[in-house]
DSSP file (Angstrom, degrees, kcal/mol; ACC not computed):
  #  RESIDUE AA STRUCTURE BP1 BP2  ACC     N-H-->O    O-->H-N    N-H-->O    O-->H-N    TCO  KAPPA ALPHA  PHI   PSI    X-CA   Y-CA   Z-CA
    1    1 A K              0   0    0      0, 0.0     2,-0.3     0, 0.0    11,-0.2   0.000 360.0 360.0 360.0 136.5  -52.2   93.6  -55.0
    2    2 A R        +     0   0    0      9,-1.5    21,-0.3     8,-0.0    22,-0.2  -0.988 360.0  27.8-147.0 134.2  -48.6   92.6  -54.9
    3    3 A G        -     0   0    0     -2,-0.3    21,-0.2    20,-0.1    20,-0.1  -0.112  54.7-127.7 102.7 161.4  -46.7   90.1  -52.7
    4    4 A T  S    S+     0   0    0     19,-0.9    20,-0.1    -2,-0.1     2,-0.1   0.479  75.1  93.1-126.4  -3.5  -47.5   86.8  -50.9
    5    5 A E  S    S+     0   0    0     18,-2.1    20,-0.1     5,-0.1     2,-0.1  -0.451  75.4  14.9 -83.7 162.6  -46.3   87.5  -47.4
    6    6 A G  S    S-     0   0    0     -2,-0.1     2,-0.3     4,-0.1    17,-0.1  -0.369  77.9-103.4  83.6-156.9  -48.3   89.0  -44.4
    7    7 A F  S >  S+     0   0    0     -2,-0.1     3,-2.2     0, 0.0     2,-0.1  -0.941  70.4  17.2-159.5 172.1  -52.0   89.2  -44.2
    8    8 A G  T 3  S-     0   0    0     -2,-0.3     4,-0.0     1,-0.3     0, 0.0  -0.296 128.7  -4.9  62.2-124.7  -55.0   91.6  -44.5
    9    9 A F  T >> S+     0   0    0      1,-0.2     3,-2.6     2,-0.1     4,-2.1   0.401 101.1 108.6 -88.3   2.5  -54.0   94.8  -46.3
   10   10 A D  T <4 S+     0   0    0     -3,-2.2    13,-1.7     1,-0.3    12,-0.8   0.852  75.8  55.5 -47.5 -42.4  -50.3   93.9  -46.6
   11   11 A P  T 34 S+     0   0    0      0, 0.0    -9,-1.5     0, 0.0    -1,-0.3   0.618 114.1  40.9 -67.3  -8.6  -50.5   93.3  -50.4
   12   12 A I  T <4 S+     0   0    0     -3,-2.6    -2,-0.2   -11,-0.2     2,-0.2   0.838  95.6  81.5-109.2 -40.9  -52.0   96.8  -50.9
   13   13 A F     <  -     0   0    0     -4,-2.1     9,-1.7     8,-0.0    10,-0.3  -0.445  50.4-170.3 -77.2 139.0  -50.0   99.2  -48.6
   14   14 A I        -     0   0    0      7,-0.2     7,-0.2    -2,-0.2     3,-0.1  -0.988  25.2-126.7-122.1 121.2  -46.7  100.6  -49.6
   15   15 A P    >   -     0   0    0      0, 0.0     3,-2.2     0, 0.0     5,-0.1  -0.344  39.5 -87.3 -70.3 153.1  -44.8  102.4  -46.8
   16   16 A R  T 3  S+     0   0    0      1,-0.3     3,-0.1     3,-0.1     0, 0.0  -0.315 115.7  20.5 -62.9 137.8  -43.7  105.9  -47.6
   17   17 A G  T 3  S+     0   0    0      1,-0.3    -1,-0.3    -3,-0.1     2,-0.3   0.463 106.7 100.5  80.5   6.4  -40.2  105.9  -49.3
   18   18 A E    <   -     0   0    0     -3,-2.2    -1,-0.3     2,-0.1    -4,-0.1  -0.760  58.3-156.7-112.7 165.9  -40.5  102.3  -50.4
   19   19 A S  S    S+     0   0    0     -2,-0.3     2,-0.3    -3,-0.1    -1,-0.1   0.422  74.4  73.2-113.9  -1.8  -41.4  100.8  -53.7
   20   20 A R  S    S-     0   0    0     -5,-0.1    -2,-0.1     1,-0.1     2,-0.1  -0.782  78.5-119.0-116.3 153.6  -42.6   97.4  -52.3
   21   21 A T    >   -     0   0    0     -2,-0.3     3,-0.9    -7,-0.2     4,-0.3  -0.374  33.7-105.1 -77.4 169.4  -45.8   96.5  -50.4
   22   22 A F  G >  S+     0   0    0     -9,-1.7     3,-1.0   -12,-0.8     8,-0.1   0.807 122.8  60.6 -58.0 -32.6  -45.7   95.0  -46.9
   23   23 A A  G 3  S+     0   0    0    -13,-1.7   -18,-2.1   -21,-0.3   -19,-0.9   0.701 100.7  55.5 -76.5 -16.2  -46.5   91.7  -48.5
   24   24 A E  G <  S+     0   0    0     -3,-0.9    -1,-0.2   -14,-0.3     2,-0.2   0.548  98.6  80.8 -89.9  -6.5  -43.3   91.9  -50.5
   25   25 A M  S <  S-     0   0    0     -3,-1.0     2,-0.0    -4,-0.3   -20,-0.0  -0.625  81.5-111.3-101.1 163.4  -41.1   92.3  -47.5
   26   26 A S     >  -     0   0    0     -2,-0.2     4,-2.6     1,-0.1     5,-0.2  -0.293  38.6-105.1 -75.0 172.0  -39.6   90.0  -44.9
   27   27 A L  H  > S+     0   0    0      1,-0.2     4,-2.3     2,-0.2     5,-0.1   0.878 121.9  54.2 -72.0 -33.5  -40.9   90.2  -41.4
   28   28 A E  H  > S+     0   0    0      2,-0.2     4,-0.6     1,-0.2    -1,-0.2   0.925 110.7  44.1 -59.7 -48.3  -37.7   92.0  -40.4
   29   29 A E  H >4 S+     0   0    0      1,-0.2     3,-1.5     2,-0.2     4,-0.4   0.951 112.3  53.4 -61.1 -47.8  -38.1   94.6  -43.0
   30   30 A K  H >X S+     0   0    0     -4,-2.6     3,-2.0     1,-0.3     4,-0.7   0.887 101.6  60.8 -54.9 -43.2  -41.8   95.0  -42.2
   31   31 A N  H 3< S+     0   0    0     -4,-2.3    -1,-0.3     1,-0.3    -2,-0.2   0.686  88.2  70.7 -65.3 -16.8  -41.1   95.6  -38.5
   32   32 A R  T << S+     0   0    0     -3,-1.5    -1,-0.3    -4,-0.6    -2,-0.2   0.791 109.5  35.2 -66.9 -24.3  -39.0   98.7  -39.3
   33   33 A Y  T <4 S+     0   0    0     -3,-2.0     2,-0.3    -4,-0.4    -1,-0.2   0.506  93.6 111.9-102.0  -8.2  -42.3  100.3  -40.1
   34   34 A S     X  -     0   0    0     -4,-0.7     4,-2.2     1,-0.2     5,-0.2  -0.505  56.7-151.4 -78.5 127.2  -44.5   98.6  -37.5
   35   35 A H  H  > S+     0   0    0     -2,-0.3     4,-2.2     1,-0.2     5,-0.2   0.888  98.8  53.8 -60.8 -37.9  -45.9  100.8  -34.7
   36   36 A R  H  > S+     0   0    0      1,-0.2     4,-2.8     2,-0.2    -1,-0.2   0.939 107.1  49.7 -65.3 -43.1  -46.0   97.8  -32.5
   37   37 A A  H  > S+     0   0    0      1,-0.2     4,-2.5     2,-0.2    -1,-0.2   0.926 112.2  47.7 -59.5 -44.2  -42.3   96.9  -33.1
   38   38 A R  H  X S+     0   0    0     -4,-2.2     4,-2.3     2,-0.2    -1,-0.2   0.909 111.3  51.2 -62.3 -40.6  -41.3  100.5  -32.4
   39   39 A A  H  X S+     0   0    0     -4,-2.2     4,-2.3     2,-0.2    -2,-0.2   0.915 111.1  48.0 -62.8 -48.4  -43.4  100.5  -29.2
   40   40 A V  H  X S+     0   0    0     -4,-2.8     4,-2.9     2,-0.2     5,-0.2   0.929 110.2  51.8 -63.5 -44.7  -41.8   97.2  -27.9
   41   41 A K  H  X S+     0   0    0     -4,-2.5     4,-2.7     1,-0.2    -2,-0.2   0.926 110.9  48.3 -60.7 -44.9  -38.2   98.6  -28.6
   42   42 A K  H  X S+     0   0    0     -4,-2.3     4,-2.0     1,-0.2    -1,-0.2   0.905 112.2  48.7 -62.0 -40.6  -39.0  101.7  -26.6
   43   43 A M  H  X S+     0   0    0     -4,-2.3     4,-2.8     2,-0.2    -2,-0.2   0.916 112.4  48.1 -67.0 -43.9  -40.4   99.7  -23.7
   44   44 A L  H  X S+     0   0    0     -4,-2.9     4,-2.6     1,-0.2     5,-0.2   0.941 111.6  49.8 -62.3 -45.3  -37.3   97.3  -23.7
   45   45 A D  H  X S+     0   0    0     -4,-2.7     4,-2.0    -5,-0.2    -1,-0.2   0.886 111.6  48.9 -58.8 -40.9  -35.0  100.3  -23.8
   46   46 A F  H  X S+     0   0    0     -4,-2.0     4,-1.9     2,-0.2    -2,-0.2   0.941 113.8  46.6 -63.2 -52.4  -36.9  102.0  -20.8
   47   47 A L  H  <>S+     0   0    0     -4,-2.8     5,-2.6     1,-0.2    -2,-0.2   0.841 112.8  48.1 -67.2 -30.7  -36.8   98.7  -18.8
   48   48 A L  H ><5S+     0   0    0     -4,-2.6     3,-0.9     3,-0.2    -1,-0.2   0.886 110.6  52.7 -72.7 -36.9  -33.1   98.1  -19.5
   49   49 A E  H 3<5S+     0   0    0     -4,-2.0    -2,-0.2    -5,-0.2    -1,-0.2   0.890 117.5  35.6 -63.4 -37.6  -32.3  101.6  -18.5
   50   50 A F  T 3<5S-     0   0    0     -4,-1.9    -1,-0.2    -5,-0.1    -2,-0.2   0.236 109.9-122.7 -99.2  11.4  -34.2  101.3  -15.2
   51   51 A K  T < 5       0   0    0     -3,-0.9    -3,-0.2    -4,-0.2    -4,-0.1   0.880 360.0 360.0  48.7  54.5  -33.0   97.6  -14.7
   52   52 A F      <       0   0    0     -5,-2.6    -4,-0.1    -6,-0.1    -1,-0.1   0.398 360.0 360.0 -85.1 360.0  -36.6   96.2  -14.4
């Protein structure tokens, strides 16, 4: 286990290509790997494109 940020399994998991766990990253860094953050960005791009 490494790091103090996040919750749950964050101190255990290390994203591919990284040397730090999610718990060692800032929220902004962690969101680069987050499936939820990627989905929200795609939705916002879609809504902006179609002016919803």
